Structure formats: C-alpha cells, structure tokens
C-alpha positions in Angstrom: 33.2 -68.5 68.9 36.5 -66.8 69.5 37.9 -68.5 72.6 40.9 -66.1 72.6 38.6 -63.2 73.2 36.8 -65.0 76.0 40.0 -65.8 78.0 40.4 -62.3 79.5 36.7 -62.2 80.6 37.0 -65.7 82.1 40.1 -64.7 84.1 38.4 -61.6 85.4 35.5 -63.7 86.7 38.0 -65.9 88.6 39.4 -62.9 90.5 38.2 -62.5 94.1 35.3 -60.0 94.6 36.6 -56.5 95.4 40.2 -57.3 94.4 41.9 -54.4 92.7 45.3 -52.8 92.6 45.7 -50.2 95.3 46.4 -46.8 93.8 49.3 -44.6 95.1 46.6 -42.2 96.4 44.8 -45.0 98.3 48.0 -46.4 99.8 49.2 -42.9 100.9 45.9 -42.2 102.6 45.9 -45.7 104.3 49.4 -45.0 105.7 48.3 -41.6 107.1 45.1 -43.1 108.6 47.1 -45.9 110.3 49.6 -43.4 111.8 46.7 -41.3 113.1 45.0 -44.3 114.6 48.1 -45.4 116.4 48.3 -42.0 118.2 44.7 -41.8 119.2 43.6 -42.2 122.8 46.3 -40.2 124.6 43.6 -38.0 126.2 46.0 -35.1 127.1 49.6 -34.3 127.9 51.9 -31.5 129.0 55.6 -31.0 128.2 58.4 -28.5 128.4 60.1 -27.1 125.3 63.4 -25.4 124.7 63.3 -23.4 121.4 66.7 -22.7 120.0 66.7 -20.1 117.1 69.8 -19.9 114.9 70.5 -17.3 112.2 72.5 -17.9 109.0 75.8 -17.0 110.9 75.1 -19.6 113.6 74.2 -17.0 116.4 71.5 -18.4 118.6 68.8 -17.3 121.1 66.9 -19.6 123.5 63.3 -19.6 124.6 61.7 -21.6 127.4 58.2 -22.8 126.7 55.4 -24.9 128.4 52.9 -26.7 126.3 49.5 -28.4 127.0 47.6 -30.6 124.6 44.0 -31.9 124.8 42.6 -34.6 122.6 39.0 -33.8 121.4 36.5 -36.4 120.4 35.4 -35.9 116.8 37.6 -33.0 116.1 41.3 -32.0 116.1 43.4 -31.3 119.2 43.5 -28.2 121.4 46.8 -26.9 122.5 48.2 -24.0 124.6 51.8 -22.8 124.2 53.2 -20.5 126.9 56.5 -18.6 126.8 58.4 -18.3 130.1 61.8 -17.0 129.0 63.4 -14.7 128.0 61.9 -11.8 129.7 60.8 -9.9 126.5 58.5 -12.8 125.5 57.4 -14.0 129.0 53.7 -14.5 129.2 53.2 -14.7 125.4 50.8 -17.5 124.7 49.3 -19.2 121.7 46.0 -21.1 121.8 45.2 -23.4 118.9 42.0 -25.3 118.1 42.7 -27.7 115.3 39.7 -28.9 113.2 39.5 -32.1 111.2 38.2 -30.1 108.3 38.1 -26.4 107.6 40.4 -23.6 108.9 41.9 -24.0 112.4 41.4 -21.3 115.1 44.4 -19.7 116.7 44.8 -16.8 119.1 48.0 -15.1 120.3 48.1 -13.3 123.7 50.6 -10.4 123.8 51.2 -9.4 127.4 52.8 -6.1 126.5 49.6 -5.0 124.8 47.4 -6.9 127.1 45.3 -8.1 124.2 44.4 -11.3 122.4 45.0 -11.3 118.6 43.3 -13.8 116.3 45.6 -15.3 113.7 43.9 -14.9 110.3 43.9 -17.8 107.9 46.0 -16.0 105.4 48.7 -15.4 108.0 49.1 -19.0 109.2 52.0 -19.6 106.8 53.9 -16.9 108.7 56.7 -17.6 111.2 55.7 -18.5 114.7 57.5 -16.2 117.2 60.4 -15.7 114.8 61.1 -19.4 114.4 61.3 -21.5 111.3 58.0 -23.2 112.3 54.9 -21.6 110.7 51.7 -21.2 112.6 50.2 -24.0 110.5 53.1 -26.3 111.4 52.3 -26.3 115.1 48.7 -27.5 115.0 47.9 -31.2 114.9 48.2 -32.5 111.4 44.7 -34.0 110.8 44.3 -36.6 108.1 41.5 -34.9 106.3 43.5 -31.7 105.9 45.5 -33.3 103.1 45.2 -35.6 100.0 48.0 -38.2 99.6 50.2 -40.1 97.2 52.5 -43.0 98.1 55.9 -42.6 96.4 58.1 -45.5 97.4 59.5 -47.8 100.1 62.9 -46.7 101.2 65.4 -46.7 104.1 66.5 -43.7 106.2 69.1 -44.0 108.9 69.0 -47.8 108.6 65.2 -47.8 109.2 62.6 -49.1 106.7 60.3 -46.2 105.8 57.3 -45.3 103.7 57.8 -42.2 101.6 54.6 -40.4 100.5 53.4 -36.9 99.6 50.6 -35.0 101.1 48.9 -31.9 99.6 47.2 -29.3 101.7 43.5 -28.9 101.0 43.5 -25.3 102.4 44.3 -23.0 99.5 45.8 -20.5 102.0 48.5 -22.9 103.1 52.0 -21.8 102.6 52.9 -25.2 101.0 52.1 -26.9 97.7 53.1 -30.3 99.1 55.1 -32.1 101.8 57.1 -35.3 101.5 57.0 -37.5 104.5 59.4 -40.3 105.6 57.5 -42.5 108.1 59.1 -45.6 109.8 57.3 -48.8 109.0 57.6 -50.4 112.4 55.9 -47.7 114.6 54.6 -45.3 112.0 56.6 -42.4 113.4 57.5 -39.4 111.3 61.2 -39.2 110.7 61.5 -36.4 108.1 59.3 -33.9 106.3 60.2 -31.8 103.4 58.1 -28.6 102.8 57.7 -27.1 99.4 56.6 -23.5 99.0 53.9 -22.0 96.8 56.4 -22.0 93.9 57.0 -25.7 94.5 60.6 -25.1 95.6 62.1 -26.8 98.6 61.6 -24.5 101.5 62.3 -26.4 104.8 63.2 -29.8 106.1 62.0 -31.1 109.5 63.8 -34.0 111.2 62.6 -36.0 114.3 65.1 -37.7 116.6 65.3 -39.1 120.1 61.9 -40.8 120.3 60.5 -42.1 123.5 57.4 -44.2 124.1 54.8 -43.3 126.8 52.0 -45.4 128.2 53.3 -48.3 126.1 51.8 -46.7 123.0 52.5 -43.1 122.3 55.7 -42.0 120.7 57.1 -38.5 121.0 60.2 -37.1 119.5 62.4 -35.3 122.1 64.1 -33.3 119.4 62.8 -31.6 116.2 65.1 -29.7 113.9 63.7 -27.4 111.2 66.1 -25.9 108.7 65.1 -23.2 106.2 67.0 -23.9 103.0 66.2 -20.5 101.5 67.4 -18.4 104.4 69.9 -20.6 106.2 68.1 -20.1 109.5 67.1 -23.0 111.7 65.0 -23.8 114.8 65.5 -26.7 117.2 62.8 -27.8 119.6 64.1 -29.9 122.6 61.0 -31.4 124.2 61.1 -33.0 127.7 59.1 -33.7 130.9 56.1 -35.3 129.1 53.2 -36.1 131.4 50.2 -37.9 130.0 46.6 -38.0 131.2 47.0 -35.1 133.7 43.3 -34.2 133.9 43.2 -31.3 131.5 39.7 -30.1 130.4 38.2 -27.7 127.9 38.4 -24.9 130.5 42.2 -25.1 130.3 41.9 -24.1 126.7 39.4 -21.3 126.5 40.5 -17.8 125.5 40.6 -16.6 129.1 43.3 -19.3 129.7 45.6 -17.1 127.5 45.6 -14.3 130.0 45.8 -16.7 132.9 48.9 -18.3 131.5 51.8 -17.4 133.8 
C-alpha cells in the first residue's frame, strides 16, 4: 500500500463538511447581497435635488428637482422624479419601476407636448435630461441585475474598502462592466467606474457627504459624475430627506406623472 498516495485523501476527509475556498464570484455576490440587505426596510422617502450640469468649458446650468421613492416587497423600487426649475423643464417628470430581474419600466412626461413617453429598453443607456447620468443609472441597482467578481481589499480616502466588478445581465445596457469601491464598515458605495460597450472607461461616479437616517439608512448628499470621454460632468446635491412619509402605489401610477406639479 502506498501511504504517500493516501495522505491527500486522509487530509481531505479531515476537512469540515462544506468547507471550500470562496471564489471571487461568490465573494463579490456576497458583498452585494449584504449591501442590499443593509438598505432594506426604508419603506419610502422623499428628497430635494439640485442638479448641476457642467460642460467641458466649465459653464454650468442648474435644475431643481423633487424625488419620491417607494420600496416594493418582492420587486425593485418605484421612483418619481419631478423637475421644478428652470422654467423650460418645469413639470417634466420621470416615473421608474425597477424590477429585480428583467427590463425596468420607465415613462417620461413632457408637459410641452402633454404626453407620456415610454423609455424603450434600447434607449436606457442614453443621457437623462442632458445629464451625465443615463436612464439606467437612476433606477435602483438590484442585485440580480448583475453578476459579480471580487477584485481586492483596498483603501480609499483613508477608508477600508472592498473593490469588486459587476457585469450587467441586460444585453442592452450601455456598460460592459462597473468597478465598485464599497466601504467595509457600513457597506456604502464610495466610487463607481463605468466602462462602455468597447470596455473603455466612460464615467466615474463619486459619493460624498453621507448622512444616516432612522439609525440605519445611509444617503450620500452629493454625487458627482464625470464623463471622461466628453469632459462634461453632473453634480447631484441631495437634501431634505424624509423617510416613511406614507407614500403608496397610487403616488407612482402613470397618472401621477401628469399630476406632478
């Protein structure tokens, strides 16, 4: 009997049942699931947004926005975004129904035309109201919409972070992949890099000025998106968060687009 050959088999038998090395894909998914779990249960919230658009030369324009979000059991969030200023976009509203799997539903109300326009799946990589945020960026980022791969542990702005990639399942996404920097203490997004269909770096989104609500839910009061290919950028300054305000599905039906004032 060759005892040398038996040693590996004996050692395997001594390992705990179910023990195995976690793959990068499993670890990436586990991190995303934990981040999602920590933000569940907010029910609903409203907030005000100042959108600052800057061109390559640094010239800027400002838009004032109201936003409402409703958590949906068993599905993605519903959101309603309403433009109040300037006058040329006043009353424009976007209604989004995010789904855990499959394409999201989005409708845009254009008051000048007095009609509701459905955003087709193939157009969701396009810019939202002239900003550097695409329509697909402003829906809730559901875990099952991506596959994942853990890259490394790192530090960012003196914070310990996880760095992992996620790959959109939707073939009509404008991105091949995104790289996420997520802080290890509270599982808050700190930075996202977006790579286009040619796998070139397209945009970077950074999150700053986080505040915690209801002793659980973290929200960034500033989000800055820069387009590396055009030199344009968009800042979202988010304030006046109010949680659990009593919003219902009726606040998010298609008729609510025309009622938005």
